[in-house]
Structure formats: structure tokens, C-alpha cells
C-alpha positions in Angstrom: 5.0 4.7 -10.9 6.2 7.2 -8.3 3.9 5.5 -5.6 5.7 2.0 -6.4 9.0 3.7 -6.0 8.0 5.5 -2.7 6.9 2.3 -0.9 9.7 -0.1 -2.4 12.8 2.2 -2.1 15.4 0.9 -4.7 13.8 -1.3 -7.1 15.4 -3.1 -10.4 13.8 -2.5 -13.8 12.5 -6.0 -13.9 10.9 -6.0 -10.5 9.4 -2.4 -11.6 7.9 -3.7 -14.6 6.3 -6.6 -12.6 5.0 -4.1 -10.1 3.4 -1.7 -12.6 2.5 -4.4 -15.4 3.9 -1.9 -17.9 5.2 -2.8 -21.1 9.2 -2.5 -21.3 9.2 0.2 -23.8 6.5 2.3 -21.8 8.4 1.7 -18.6 11.6 3.1 -19.9 10.0 6.1 -21.3 8.2 6.9 -18.1 11.6 6.4 -16.3 13.6 8.7 -18.7 11.1 11.4 -18.2 11.0 11.2 -14.5 14.8 11.2 -14.5 14.9 14.4 -16.6 12.5 15.8 -14.2 14.8 15.1 -11.4 12.2 12.7 -9.8 14.1 9.6 -10.0 17.7 8.4 -10.2 19.4 5.1 -11.0 21.8 3.4 -8.5 24.5 1.3 -10.2 25.9 -0.1 -6.9 24.4 -2.9 -5.0 21.6 -2.9 -4.5 21.2 -1.6 -7.8 18.1 0.0 -9.3 15.7 3.1 -9.5 14.7 5.3 -6.5 13.2 8.6 -5.9 15.0 11.8 -5.2 13.7 14.3 -2.6 11.5 16.1 -5.0 10.3 12.7 -6.4 9.4 11.7 -3.0 7.3 14.8 -2.2 5.6 14.3 -5.6 4.8 10.8 -4.8 3.5 11.6 -1.3 1.4 14.3 -2.7 -0.3 11.9 -5.2 -1.0 9.3 -2.2 -2.7 12.1 -0.2 -4.7 13.2 -3.3 -5.8 9.5 -3.8 -7.0 9.2 -0.2 -8.9 12.6 -0.4 -10.6 11.7 -3.8 -12.1 8.5 -2.2 -12.7 10.0 1.2 -10.9 7.1 2.6 -8.8 8.8 5.5 -11.1 7.8 8.5 -11.2 4.2 7.3 -7.3 4.1 6.7 -6.5 5.9 10.1 -8.7 3.1 11.9 -7.0 0.4 9.7 -3.6 1.7 10.7 -4.6 1.6 14.5 -5.6 -2.1 14.0 -2.4 -2.7 12.1 0.1 -1.5 14.7 -0.3 -4.4 17.2 -0.3 -7.0 14.4 3.0 -5.1 13.1 4.7 -5.7 16.5 3.9 -9.5 16.5 5.0 -9.9 12.9 8.4 -8.3 13.7 8.8 -10.6 16.9 8.1 -13.6 14.7 10.6 -12.5 12.0 13.2 -11.9 14.9 12.5 -15.5 16.3 12.9 -16.9 12.8 16.3 -15.4 12.6 17.6 -15.7 16.2 17.1 -18.2 18.8 16.8 -17.3 22.5 17.8 -19.5 25.5 20.7 -21.0 23.7 24.3 -21.4 25.1 26.1 -19.6 22.5 26.2 -15.7 22.3 27.2 -15.6 18.9 24.8 -12.7 17.9 26.3 -10.5 20.6 23.9 -11.2 23.4 24.2 -13.8 26.0 21.6 -16.5 25.6 21.1 -15.5 21.8 22.1 -17.5 18.7 21.5 -17.2 15.1 18.8 -19.9 13.8 20.5 -22.2 11.5 17.4 -23.7 10.6 18.8 -27.1 11.7 15.6 -27.8 13.9 12.6 -28.4 11.6 10.1 -28.4 14.8 11.3 -24.9 15.8 11.0 -23.5 12.4 7.4 -25.1 11.9 6.4 -23.5 15.2 7.5 -20.0 14.2 5.7 -20.4 10.7 2.6 -21.5 12.6 2.7 -18.3 14.5 3.2 -16.1 11.5 0.3 -18.2 9.9 -2.1 -17.3 12.8 -1.2 -13.6 12.5 -1.7 -13.6 8.8 -5.3 -15.2 9.2 -6.1 -12.3 11.7 -4.8 -9.7 9.3 -6.6 -11.1 6.3 -9.9 -9.3 7.2 -8.2 -6.1 7.8 -6.1 -6.1 4.4 -9.3 -7.1 2.5 -11.0 -4.0 4.1 -8.0 -1.8 3.3 -8.1 -3.0 -0.4 -11.7 -2.2 -0.7 -11.2 1.2 0.4 -8.2 2.1 -1.6 -7.3 -0.2 -4.7 -3.5 0.2 -4.2 -3.8 -2.1 -1.2 -5.5 -4.8 -3.0 -2.3 -7.0 -3.9 -0.9 -7.2 -0.3 -2.9 -10.2 0.8 -2.0 -12.2 -2.2 1.5 -11.3 -2.2 1.8 -12.1 1.8 -0.1 -15.5 1.3 2.3 -16.3 -1.6 5.5 -15.6 0.6 3.7 -17.6 3.6 2.9 -20.5 1.2 6.5 -20.9 -0.2 7.9 -20.8 3.4 5.6 -23.6 4.4 6.9 -25.6 1.4 10.4 -25.4 2.6 11.7 -22.2 0.7 13.1 -20.8 4.0 14.3 -17.3 2.5 10.6 -16.2 2.0 10.1 -15.4 5.6 12.6 -12.5 6.2 15.1 -12.4 3.1 15.1 -8.9 1.8 16.0 -9.7 -1.8 13.0 -11.8 -2.4 9.4 -10.9 -2.0 9.4 -12.6 1.4 6.8 -12.2 4.1 8.7 -9.5 5.9 9.7 -7.6 2.7 5.9 -7.3 1.6 4.9 -6.5 5.2 7.6 -3.8 5.5 6.2 -2.3 2.2 2.5 -2.4 3.6 3.7 -0.6 6.7 5.5 1.9 4.6 2.7 2.3 2.4 0.3 3.1 5.2 2.7 5.6 6.7 3.0 7.3 3.4 -0.6 7.5 2.6 -1.4 8.8 6.0 1.5 11.2 6.0 3.1 9.5 9.3 6.8 8.7 10.1 8.1 5.5 11.7 9.5 7.8 14.4 5.8 8.8 15.4 5.4 5.1 16.3 8.5 5.0 18.5 7.1 7.7 20.8 3.8 6.0 21.2 
């Protein structure tokens, strides 16, 4: 539970139940216990849902570190993280290209030659999706290896493949929309999972 919240940030009860596969009554009891221990809190504003407090975040990261120690997987995950970083840069660029087109006359997004992608050009969208599919195929072996090392990473290939498949079937929200399990949403969670597992910060990457 704490690990799911650490990776996903704010998450609603329904999504949390799906992520943990816990019965509703059991989930509610665990949340009440964690709330009483000041490890989680509920946000009523949009986006609504549960999130970790600072003590809860530290507790979750401690659990994640112990998992790595128990299976002796730190070296393998560090290697996977180094392989992940160049793929991450490419995924982020594709997601940017999905949202913004370069070389257009309009500067509607604040930069000359950039305009929001209105998805009115199917050939452009297909080319971007094909690039994302190519990156996904490259990432599959890495993701499978990570799942073999630490079971928590096992669902990511399936979740990413589902988002990509839905996007190819015309459900355009499933590339970058943050309110669904889009490719970018799941990829972001994978990145956060790796960072938290290894005790790294995103700011560390900015200095590389």
C-alpha cells in the first residue's frame, strides 16, 4: 500500500483498490490505520484521493530499500536504471511531439514555430505512435529483466502495452493524458519507482 502511494502520488480509492487487489473492506481498514499513524492523508480537492505524508513517504522508501536488500538486486537495478535513462529521454520527446508540433506557422503555445497538436492530421499522429512503439519494443527486454529481479516491476510491461494498444486503436488520451493510465502516466510511475527504489532524485539526473 505505502509503496503504491509512493509511486503514484495522489490516488483515489477505486484506483488504489485496483492497484493493490485488496477487498474494499480490507483496503478501508488499512487506510484508516495508516491515517491514524499519520502516514497517509486524504485530499478532497481536485485531484482527490490518498497520498503519503512526509513520515509515510520515508516509511515507504524504507520498505522499498529493504525489498532490494532482501533480494540482493541493487546492482542489477542500478544497471537497469542506466539503461532506462536514454529510453526515458526518447519517451519524453515523443510525448512532447504528441502534444506540440514544431515547424508550424502559429506560436500558440508561446514559442515561434510551435503549435498544439489538435490531432487533425492522422498521418502525423501515426508517425509519432510508431516511434513510441519502436521505443517500447526496445524497452520490453529491460522491463522484463527488472520484473524478474523485483516482482513489483512485473506489471509495467502489461500496463504500458495496454496504453499503447488503446492509443493505436484511436483512444488518443492514452498517450499522455494524466487522468488515465496513459503511456506517459505509467512510464512516469516506472521512473518514480526506479528512483525511489534506488534512493535517487530527479534532480540528480538534471546534473548528469
